[in-house]
C-alpha positions in Angstrom: 73.1 125.2 115.9 72.3 123.4 119.2 72.9 119.8 118.3 76.0 117.9 117.1 75.8 114.6 115.2 78.8 112.6 116.4 80.3 109.3 115.2 81.9 107.7 118.3 85.1 105.8 118.6 83.4 102.5 119.4 84.0 100.3 116.3 81.0 97.9 116.3 78.1 97.4 113.9 75.5 98.9 116.3 77.5 102.1 116.9 78.4 102.7 113.2 76.0 105.6 112.9 75.9 109.2 114.2 74.6 109.9 117.7 73.1 113.3 118.6 74.5 115.3 121.5 73.3 118.7 122.8 75.9 121.4 122.6 76.2 123.2 126.0 75.8 127.0 125.9 79.6 127.5 126.6 80.4 125.8 123.3 77.8 127.4 121.2 79.4 128.9 118.0 82.6 127.0 118.8 81.9 123.4 117.7 82.4 122.8 114.0 82.1 119.9 111.6 85.2 117.8 111.4 86.3 118.5 115.0 87.2 115.8 117.5 85.1 116.0 120.7 84.8 114.1 124.0 81.3 112.8 124.6 79.6 110.6 127.2 78.8 107.1 125.9 77.2 104.6 128.2 79.1 104.9 131.4 82.3 106.2 130.0 83.8 109.1 128.0 84.9 108.5 124.4 86.3 110.4 121.5 84.3 111.1 118.4 84.1 113.2 115.2 81.4 115.9 114.6 79.7 115.0 111.3 77.0 117.6 111.3 75.4 120.5 113.2 71.7 121.0 113.4 68.9 122.7 115.4 66.5 119.7 115.8 66.8 116.0 116.7 64.2 113.2 116.5 65.4 112.1 120.0 64.6 113.8 123.3 66.7 114.1 126.5 70.0 114.3 124.7 73.2 114.0 126.6 75.5 117.0 126.4 78.9 116.7 124.7 81.7 117.4 127.2 84.3 119.4 125.3 86.1 119.8 121.9 89.6 118.4 121.4 90.6 120.8 118.7 90.8 124.5 118.1 90.2 124.0 114.4 88.6 120.9 112.6 91.1 118.1 111.8 88.8 116.9 109.0 87.6 119.3 106.3 84.3 118.9 104.4 86.0 116.9 101.6 87.6 114.5 104.0 84.3 113.9 105.8 82.8 113.1 102.4 85.7 110.8 101.7 84.9 108.9 104.9 81.4 108.2 103.5 83.0 107.0 100.3 85.4 104.7 102.1 82.7 103.2 104.3 80.5 102.4 101.2 83.3 101.1 98.9 85.3 99.1 101.5 82.5 98.1 103.9 84.5 99.5 106.9 83.2 101.3 110.0 83.0 105.0 109.6 85.2 105.7 112.6 87.9 103.5 110.9 87.6 105.6 107.7 88.1 108.9 109.6 90.9 107.6 111.8 93.0 106.4 108.8 93.1 110.0 107.5 94.9 111.3 110.6 98.5 111.1 111.7 99.2 108.5 114.5 99.7 111.3 117.1 96.0 112.2 116.8 94.9 108.7 117.4 97.0 107.7 120.4 96.4 108.2 124.1 97.5 111.6 125.3 97.6 114.2 128.1 96.2 117.6 127.3 98.2 120.8 128.4 98.0 124.5 128.3 101.1 126.6 127.5 101.4 130.3 127.3 101.3 131.9 123.9 104.7 133.3 122.6 103.7 136.9 123.5 101.8 136.3 126.7 103.2 137.6 130.0 102.3 135.9 133.3 100.9 139.2 134.6 98.3 139.2 131.8 96.6 136.1 133.2 93.7 136.0 135.7 95.1 135.6 139.2 93.9 131.9 139.5 95.9 131.0 136.4 98.9 133.0 137.5 99.1 130.7 140.6 99.0 127.6 138.4 101.6 128.9 135.9 103.9 130.2 138.5 107.3 128.6 137.9 105.7 126.1 135.4 106.1 125.9 131.7 102.8 124.1 131.2 99.6 123.3 133.1 97.5 120.2 132.8 94.2 121.0 131.2 92.2 119.3 133.9 93.9 121.5 136.5 93.2 124.7 134.5 89.5 123.8 134.1 89.1 123.6 137.8 89.8 127.3 138.2 88.6 128.7 134.9 85.8 127.6 132.5 86.9 125.5 129.5 85.1 127.9 127.1 87.2 130.8 128.5 90.4 128.8 128.0 89.5 127.8 124.4 88.4 131.4 123.5 91.6 132.8 124.8 93.6 130.1 123.1 92.0 131.2 119.8 93.1 134.7 120.6 96.7 133.6 121.1 96.9 133.9 124.9 97.4 130.1 125.3 98.1 127.1 123.2 96.4 123.8 123.8 98.9 120.9 123.2 98.4 117.1 123.3 101.3 115.2 124.8 100.9 111.9 123.2 102.1 109.0 125.4 104.0 107.7 122.4 105.9 111.0 121.7 103.5 112.7 119.3 103.7 116.0 121.1 104.9 119.3 119.7 108.7 119.9 119.9 109.7 123.0 121.9 113.0 124.8 121.9 113.8 126.7 125.1 115.1 130.3 124.8 116.4 132.7 127.5 116.0 136.4 126.8 116.9 139.6 128.8 113.9 140.7 131.0 114.5 144.4 130.4 115.8 146.9 127.9 119.5 147.1 127.6 119.7 150.3 129.5 117.6 149.0 132.4 119.5 145.7 132.3 122.9 147.5 132.9 121.4 149.8 135.6 120.1 146.8 137.6 123.5 145.1 137.5 125.0 147.9 139.6 123.0 146.9 142.7 123.5 143.1 142.7 126.3 140.7 143.4 126.6 137.7 141.0 128.6 134.5 141.1 131.4 133.9 138.6 129.3 131.7 136.2 126.3 134.1 136.4 128.6 137.1 135.6 129.9 135.3 132.5 126.4 134.6 131.3 125.4 138.3 131.8 128.5 139.4 129.8 127.5 137.1 127.0 124.0 138.6 126.9 125.5 142.1 127.0 127.6 141.2 124.0 124.7 139.7 122.1 121.5 141.4 123.4 118.9 139.0 122.1 117.2 135.6 123.0 119.5 132.6 123.0 119.0 128.8 123.2 120.6 126.9 126.0 122.9 125.3 123.5 124.2 128.6 122.1 124.8 129.9 125.7 126.7 126.8 126.7 128.9 127.1 123.6 130.2 130.3 125.1 129.9 129.6 128.8 130.4 126.0 129.7 128.2 124.5 132.4 125.8 127.5 132.2 122.5 125.4 132.6 122.2 125.6 136.4 123.1 129.3 136.6 120.4 130.2 134.1 117.7 129.1 136.6 119.2 131.5 139.2 119.3 134.4 136.8 115.6 133.8 136.0 114.8 133.8 139.8 116.7 137.0 140.2 114.6 138.6 137.4 117.4 139.2 134.9 116.4 136.6 132.3 113.1 135.3 131.1 112.6 131.7 130.0 110.4 131.1 126.9 109.6 128.2 124.6 109.0 128.3 120.9 107.6 125.5 118.8 109.9 123.9 116.4 109.0 121.5 113.6 110.8 118.2 113.7 112.2 118.2 110.2 113.6 114.8 109.2 115.6 116.6 106.5 116.9 119.6 108.5 120.6 118.4 108.3 120.4 118.1 104.5 121.3 120.8 102.1 119.1 120.4 99.0 120.7 121.7 95.8 118.1 123.8 94.0 117.3 122.5 90.5 115.6 124.1 87.6 113.3 122.7 85.0 115.1 120.6 82.3 114.4 121.1 78.6 111.8 118.4 77.7 112.4 115.9 74.9 109.9 115.6 72.1 108.2 112.7 73.8 108.0 114.4 77.1 106.5 117.5 75.4 103.8 115.3 73.7 102.7 113.7 77.0 102.8 116.9 79.2 100.7 119.0 76.7 97.3 117.2 77.5 98.2 117.3 81.2 98.8 121.1 81.2 95.6 121.6 79.2 93.7 119.6 81.8 95.2 121.8 84.6 94.4 125.0 82.6 90.8 123.9 81.9 90.2 122.5 85.4 89.2 119.1 84.1 89.0 115.8 86.1 91.0 113.7 83.5 92.7 110.5 84.5 96.0 110.0 82.6 97.9 106.7 82.4 101.5 107.6 81.7 103.1 104.5 80.3 106.8 105.2 80.1 109.8 102.8 80.0 112.2 102.9 82.9 114.5 105.9 82.6 112.2 107.7 80.1 112.0 110.9 82.3 108.5 110.5 83.9 109.7 112.4 87.0 110.5 115.5 85.0 106.9 115.4 83.6 105.6 115.2 87.1 107.8 118.1 88.3 106.8 120.5 85.5 103.1 119.6 85.9 103.3 120.4 89.6 105.1 123.7 88.9 102.1 124.7 86.8 99.7 123.8 89.6 101.7 125.8 92.2 101.8 128.9 89.9 98.0 128.7 90.0 98.1 128.8 93.8 96.9 125.2 94.0 98.3 122.0 95.7 99.7 118.7 94.6 99.9 115.2 96.1 102.6 112.8 94.8 102.4 109.1 95.9 105.4 106.8 95.5 105.7 103.2 96.8 107.2 103.1 100.3 110.2 101.2 99.1 111.1 103.7 96.4 110.6 106.7 98.7 114.4 106.9 98.7 116.4 110.0 99.5 116.9 110.4 95.8 113.1 110.9 95.3 112.9 113.4 98.1 115.9 115.2 96.7 114.2 115.7 93.4 111.1 117.3 94.9 112.8 119.3 97.7 115.5 120.4 95.2 112.8 121.8 92.8 110.2 123.2 95.3 112.3 123.7 98.5 110.2 124.3 101.6 106.9 124.0 99.8 107.3 120.2 100.2 106.1 118.0 103.1 107.2 114.3 103.1 105.1 111.5 104.7 106.3 107.9 105.1 106.7 105.1 107.6 110.4 106.0 108.3 109.4 109.1 110.2 108.9 109.2 113.9 105.4 109.8 115.2 106.4 113.4 116.1 107.9 114.0 112.6 104.7 112.7 110.9 102.6 115.0 113.2 104.7 118.0 112.3 104.6 117.3 108.5 100.8 116.9 108.7 100.4 120.2 110.6 102.4 122.0 107.9 99.9 120.7 105.4 96.9 121.6 107.5 98.3 125.1 108.2 98.8 125.7 104.5 102.6 126.1 104.9 103.3 123.7 102.0 101.8 123.1 98.6 103.3 119.7 97.7 103.1 116.4 99.6 105.3 113.5 98.6 104.5 110.3 100.5 103.5 106.7 100.6 99.9 105.4 100.5 98.4 107.3 103.5 99.6 110.7 102.0 96.5 110.5 99.7 94.5 111.8 102.7 96.7 115.0 103.0 94.3 117.7 104.3 94.7 120.0 101.3 91.6 122.1 100.3 92.6 123.3 96.8 94.1 120.3 95.0 95.4 120.9 91.5 96.9 117.5 90.6 97.4 114.0 92.1 100.2 111.8 90.8 100.6 108.1 91.6 104.1 106.9 90.5 104.6 103.1 89.9 100.8 102.9 89.9 100.9 99.0 89.5 102.5 98.6 93.0 100.4 96.4 95.3 101.5 98.5 98.4 98.9 101.1 97.3 96.3 98.7 98.6 95.8 98.6 102.4 95.4 95.1 103.7 93.7 96.1 107.0 90.4 97.9 107.5 89.6 100.2 105.7 90.9 98.1 102.8 91.1 101.0 100.3 93.2 101.4 97.2 95.0 104.8 97.0 94.2 105.0 93.3 90.4 104.8 94.0 90.7 107.5 96.7 92.8 109.7 94.3 90.2 109.4 91.6 87.4 110.4 94.1 89.4 113.4 95.3 90.2 114.4 91.7 86.5 114.3 91.0 85.8 116.5 94.0 88.4 119.1 93.1 88.0 118.7 89.3 91.7 118.2 88.9 93.8 115.7 86.8 95.2 112.4 88.1 98.4 110.9 86.6 99.0 107.2 87.0 102.6 106.5 86.0 104.4 103.2 85.4 106.7 101.3 83.0 104.6 98.2 83.7 101.0 99.4 84.4 98.6 97.1 86.2 96.4 95.2 83.7 93.3 96.8 85.2 94.6 100.3 84.5 95.9 99.5 81.0 92.7 97.9 79.9 90.8 101.0 81.2 93.1 103.2 79.1 92.5 100.9 76.1 88.8 101.4 76.6 89.1 105.2 76.8 88.1 105.4 80.5 91.7 106.8 81.2 93.7 108.8 78.7 96.8 106.8 77.6 100.1 108.7 77.3 103.2 106.8 76.1 106.9 107.3 76.4 108.8 104.5 74.6 112.4 106.0 74.6 114.9 106.5 77.4 116.3 109.9 78.2 119.7 110.7 76.6 118.7 108.2 73.9 120.4 105.5 76.1 119.4 101.9 75.1 117.4 99.7 77.3 119.8 97.1 78.9 120.6 93.9 77.2 119.0 91.0 79.1 120.4 87.5 79.3 118.4 84.6 80.7 120.4 81.8 82.4 118.7 78.3 82.8 119.9 77.2 86.3 118.9 73.6 85.5 121.7 73.6 82.9 124.1 75.0 85.5 123.3 72.1 87.8 123.8 69.6 85.0 127.3 71.0 84.4 128.1 70.6 88.1 127.8 74.2 89.1 126.1 74.1 92.5 126.8 77.7 93.4 124.0 80.3 93.5 125.8 82.2 90.8 125.8 81.1 87.2 129.1 81.1 85.3 127.8 84.0 83.1 126.9 86.2 86.0 130.2 85.5 87.8 132.3 86.5 84.8 130.3 89.7 84.3 130.7 90.5 88.1 134.5 90.1 87.9 134.6 92.2 84.8 132.6 95.1 86.4 134.7 95.1 89.6 137.9 95.3 87.5 136.4 98.3 85.6 135.3 100.0 88.9 131.6 99.8 87.8 128.8 99.0 90.1 126.5 95.9 90.4 123.0 95.4 91.8 122.1 91.9 92.9 118.4 91.3 93.5 117.0 88.5 95.6 113.2 88.2 96.1 113.3 87.3 99.8 114.9 88.0 103.1 116.7 86.1 105.9 119.4 83.5 105.5 117.5 80.6 103.9 113.9 79.7 103.3 113.5 76.7 105.5 115.2 74.0 107.6 114.7 70.4 106.5 115.9 67.0 107.8 117.6 65.1 105.0 116.8 61.7 106.6 113.0 61.9 107.3 112.1 65.0 105.2 110.7 67.0 108.1 110.4 70.8 107.5 110.4 72.8 110.7 107.0 74.5 110.9 105.7 77.3 113.0 103.6 75.8 115.9 101.0 78.5 115.5 100.8 78.9 111.7 100.8 76.5 108.7 104.0 77.9 107.3 107.7 76.9 107.6 110.0 78.9 109.7 112.7 81.1 108.1 116.3 80.8 109.3 118.2 84.0 110.4 121.9 83.4 110.8 123.0 86.5 112.8 120.8 85.4 115.7 120.9 81.7 114.8 117.1 81.8 115.1 114.1 80.5 113.2 111.4 83.1 112.8 107.8 83.0 111.6 107.1 86.0 109.3 103.4 85.8 110.0 102.9 85.7 113.8 106.4 86.6 114.9 107.1 83.3 116.7 110.9 82.7 117.2 113.0 79.7 118.4 116.6 78.6 118.2 117.7 76.5 115.2 117.7 72.8 116.2 121.0 70.8 116.0 119.1 67.5 115.5 115.8 66.7 113.8 112.9 67.1 116.3 111.2 64.1 114.6 113.9 61.4 114.1 116.9 63.0 116.0 119.1 62.8 112.9 122.0 65.3 112.7 121.4 65.7 109.0 119.3 68.8 109.4 120.2 71.5 106.8 119.1 74.9 105.6 117.5 75.0 102.2 116.8 78.0 99.9 118.8 81.2 99.6 118.6 84.4 101.7 120.5 87.7 101.4 122.9 86.8 104.3 123.8 83.6 102.6 124.4 85.3 99.3 126.6 87.9 101.0 128.7 85.0 102.5 129.0 83.3 99.2 130.2 86.4 97.4 132.8 86.9 100.2 134.2 83.5 99.4 134.2 83.8 95.5 135.0 87.5 95.2 136.8 88.4 98.5 137.9 91.8 97.0 134.2 92.9 96.4 132.8 95.5 98.8 129.1 94.7 99.5 126.2 96.7 100.9 123.3 94.5 101.9 119.8 96.0 102.0 117.0 94.0 103.5 114.5 94.2 106.4 117.2 93.2 108.9 119.8 95.9 107.8 117.3 98.8 107.3 115.1 98.4 110.4 116.9 101.3 112.2 115.8 104.8 111.5 117.9 106.4 108.7 119.7 103.1 107.8 118.1 102.9 104.4 119.4 106.4 103.5 122.9 105.8 104.9 123.3 102.6 102.9 122.2 104.1 99.6 124.3 107.3 100.1 127.4 105.1 100.7 126.6 103.1 97.5 126.1 106.4 95.5 129.5 107.7 96.8 131.2 104.5 95.5 132.0 103.0 98.8 130.8 99.6 97.6 130.9 97.6 94.4 127.8 95.5 94.9 124.4 96.5 96.3 122.6 93.3 97.3 119.0 93.5 98.3 115.4 92.4 98.3 112.4 94.3 96.8 113.4 97.6 98.3 116.2 98.0 95.7 114.0 97.2 92.7 112.6 100.7 92.2 113.5 104.3 92.2 117.3 103.9 92.1 119.1 106.0 89.5 122.9 105.7 89.9 125.0 106.4 86.8 127.7 103.8 87.6 125.3 100.7 87.7 126.1 98.7 84.6 125.1 95.2 85.7 122.0 93.9 87.4 121.8 90.2 88.5 118.4 88.6 89.4 119.3 85.5 91.4 115.9 83.9 91.7 113.4 85.0 89.2 110.9 82.3 89.9 110.0 82.7 93.6 106.9 84.7 92.8 105.7 82.5 90.0 104.7 79.7 92.2 102.5 81.4 94.8 98.8 80.7 94.7 97.8 84.1 93.2 96.3 84.8 89.7 98.6 87.9 89.6 101.8 85.9 90.0 102.9 86.2 86.4 102.1 89.9 86.3 104.0 90.6 89.5 107.0 88.6 88.2 107.0 90.5 84.9 106.7 93.9 86.7 109.5 93.1 89.1 111.9 91.8 86.5 111.2 94.8 84.2 111.7 97.3 87.1 114.9 95.8 88.5 116.3 95.5 84.9 115.6 99.2 84.6 118.3 100.1 87.2 121.1 99.3 84.7 122.6 101.6 82.2 120.5 104.6 82.9 123.2 107.1 81.9 126.2 107.1 79.6 127.5 103.5 80.4 125.6 100.7 78.7 123.8 98.2 81.0 123.4 94.5 81.2 121.0 92.2 83.1 121.4 88.5 83.9 118.2 86.8 85.0 118.8 83.4 86.7 115.7 81.1 86.6 114.6 77.5 86.8 111.6 78.3 84.4 113.3 80.2 81.5 110.5 79.3 79.1 107.8 81.1 81.1 106.3 84.0 79.1 106.7 86.5 81.9 110.4 85.9 82.1 110.9 85.8 78.3 108.9 89.0 77.7 110.7 90.8 80.6 113.9 90.0 78.6 112.4 91.8 75.6 111.0 94.7 77.7 107.8 93.9 75.8 104.8 95.1 77.9 102.3 95.1 75.1 102.9 91.4 74.2 102.8 90.5 77.9 99.5 92.4 78.3 97.9 90.6 75.4 99.0 87.1 76.5 98.1 87.7 80.2 94.7 89.1 79.3 93.7 86.0 77.3 94.6 83.9 80.4 92.5 86.2 82.6 89.6 86.0 80.3 89.5 82.2 80.4 90.0 82.2 84.2 87.3 84.9 84.8 89.7 87.2 86.7 90.1 91.0 86.7 90.0 93.1 84.7 87.2 90.9 83.1 85.5 90.2 86.4 85.5 92.0 89.8 86.4 90.0 92.9 85.2 90.0 96.5 86.9 87.8 99.2 85.2 87.0 102.5 87.4 85.4 105.2 86.4 83.9 108.6 88.9 83.1 111.3 88.7 81.6 114.8 90.5 79.1 117.1 87.8 76.5 116.7 88.0 74.9 113.2 84.4 73.5 113.3 82.9 76.9 114.1 84.9 78.5 111.2 83.7 75.8 108.7 80.1 76.1 109.9 79.9 79.9 109.7 81.7 80.1 106.4 79.4 77.5 104.9 76.3 79.5 106.0 77.6 82.8 104.6 78.5 81.1 101.3 75.1 79.5 101.0 73.3 82.7 101.8 75.3 84.7 99.2 74.9 82.0 96.5 71.1 82.1 96.9 70.8 85.9 96.9 73.1 86.8 93.9 72.3 86.4 90.2 73.3 83.4 88.2 76.1 85.4 86.5 78.0 85.6 89.8 80.4 82.8 90.6 80.6 82.0 94.3 83.6 79.7 95.0 83.9 78.0 98.4 83.9 77.7 101.3 87.5 76.6 101.2 90.5 76.7 103.5 92.7 79.8 102.9 96.1 79.1 101.2 97.6 79.6 104.7 95.0 77.7 106.6 96.2 78.7 110.1 97.9 81.9 111.4 98.6 82.5 115.1 96.5 79.5 116.1 93.4 80.8 114.2 91.9 78.7 111.5 91.0 80.6 108.3 88.4 79.8 105.7 87.3 81.9 102.7 84.8 82.4 100.0 85.6 84.1 96.7 83.0 85.9 94.6 83.6 86.7 90.9 81.1 89.1 89.3 80.5 91.6 86.6 77.4 93.6 87.5 75.8 92.8 90.9 73.9 95.8 92.2 72.8 93.8 95.3 76.3 92.5 96.2 77.1 94.9 99.0 73.7 94.7 100.7 73.8 90.9 100.5 77.3 90.7 102.0 76.3 93.2 104.7 73.2 91.1 105.6 75.1 87.9 105.7 77.8 89.3 108.0 75.3 91.2 110.3 73.6 87.8 111.0 76.8 86.5 112.7 77.6 89.8 114.4 76.5 88.6 117.9 78.4 85.3 117.5 81.5 87.4 116.5 81.3 89.5 119.7 80.7 86.5 122.0 83.2 84.1 120.6 86.0 86.3 119.3 85.4 85.3 115.6 86.7 87.6 112.9 84.9 88.1 109.6 86.6 90.3 107.0 85.5 91.4 103.5 87.8 92.7 100.8 86.0 94.0 97.8 89.2 94.3 95.7 91.6 91.7 97.1 95.3 91.9 96.1 96.4 88.9 98.0 94.6 85.6 98.2 96.7 84.3 101.1 
């Protein structure tokens, strides 16, 4: 194959196609599909992915590709196919589709180095390389290529003489551990000592090596001979010791001992739901199962035993969990059952840790991946099952390009590997449940909790009544009494607040001014620790004003409730209560999330107070009371899924109580107690909620009855935004069928973010075969304008947020 078709890392509409490059003779037989390569493009060198190899091109005078970046392909055939799938279904650039599948370390800027293989001696190298490597642990690739050909270096790297490493400027390089080992056999070592004089420290190090004649790390040597580091260098120069480096994976869980667990005996219900899954694994069928099980019904054990079956067949498994429920508890369950066969991928890992976990998967050193959304692209080649836990979670949808949903990617991969998909949830999304009702998915139901424990009793408190009786506190009388009772009994409480920061906004009581972000059409949020106002959209910060900027009144106050404010209030009312607060501010440091949850599990606090991150995945036996302080905050956002999200969240957070022997209670505080999503969450009645919400969706022509597409235009010039959006909307309206409803152009619910005005057009449709070509044509028309004027046009074919 003499020609490589390469998609280049230049994300524009004109370059969103493969370009042909001649493969130089030195790389013949080396370049493979899925490798990253460096190619000339215009007057610069860029990175690209090889999509295909061929013998002929319709173009003449092809440029030659410069060099490969990988020893083995980073994308296998299936992931290359998946890139096509993403480009078609999300209207993204192909290069964006391929890059989203790789760990950040392979996307960043880097330096490229050669290091000697573990068994390579300096004397084995050609003389020119010996000079470069003399007294150096690694050599810059560009220096090595000046004395030896790149093809020679790559060939020998494949044979194990060298290793090619990328030192990413943001720490995505491989981690090395330095060892020192005796340079000769023990007999020769002792013989040479007779003819040399050593200093005191050097003599101590030699004695240590004679006692333990094997390689040692610097740390282990210094444990026995303090301050040995400088003397080690001298002993290398004198020829007694050799210095070598070995790669070590950065394991985020290396300090943790995982208690090995064995499969539990399944309940009758678990047995009923696992049977069809095991049958599907056995018969290699691509079935999609919707596992609808109440909170605490034992879905995780079903997942674990299904994966066990897959591993026995020599196949692999992907388990997706929402980022916020990727708690240590979840990791414990999988690592405890499958040990070192598990890799974990989530945003809490450093770039280096993610890179190492990804390479374990690529090198086939693990068989199970547990991770958040992007783990769906794990480079497995023999998948046996894909599980998406809490499948209703909106975090499975990516809001940047490519705007994919992990569920769609999972189903596509399941189809490719002919393996089952399990979508699990206590509160499935309406789209998934309606597909199960139609028979597109297979519905499996678990209606009872494990240990026969009852679902918690839920009490709804009308906060309007509390205000009428003069209670201006954020805690209702009922919740306060129950909290006191639990603290006396040494039981634990979870308090859930659906927001972060100290309070929602700052308002002047005299003139009514709400302090706004100068760059966005949203109010600023007050953070007490730093006494600052922050915009959660563009990041703008300013100090909280002492007087009103408009009327100079001193009556400027904080309105709304944040986690910090709740913590303060508890401190006044229940000074004896020990509180752990979990929100974005307290968990931003690496490992903080885990430390706080471990402390709570060990009983070091009575109350766990937090935002969304505590709503899922927690399973602590001593939690007997859950308090929801503000149930309504999500009900009033301009989003047709507002009621569904409220019901899901209330059901999920209620499910944290009474999961073991002790009975649980839930108190939901709300200003809209009559709303059906609140009332049905109290009854844990998903079926009734589904029926009521579906009738509303039918009337409003929303999913799952209709599909949606959202087009958004943004720019600093409002007139330009309105003009372009108007033209796009008109073109789409004229070119789609009468069945499609094109709404707009209209200002987005948040009409300005970061000084950019935003307008949108919403399309509702059932069957529109021309939809994608029409949208592509409409956007292509404005491409030049986009480039020249800095305008952004985005398309979301399955929007999860209308903001």
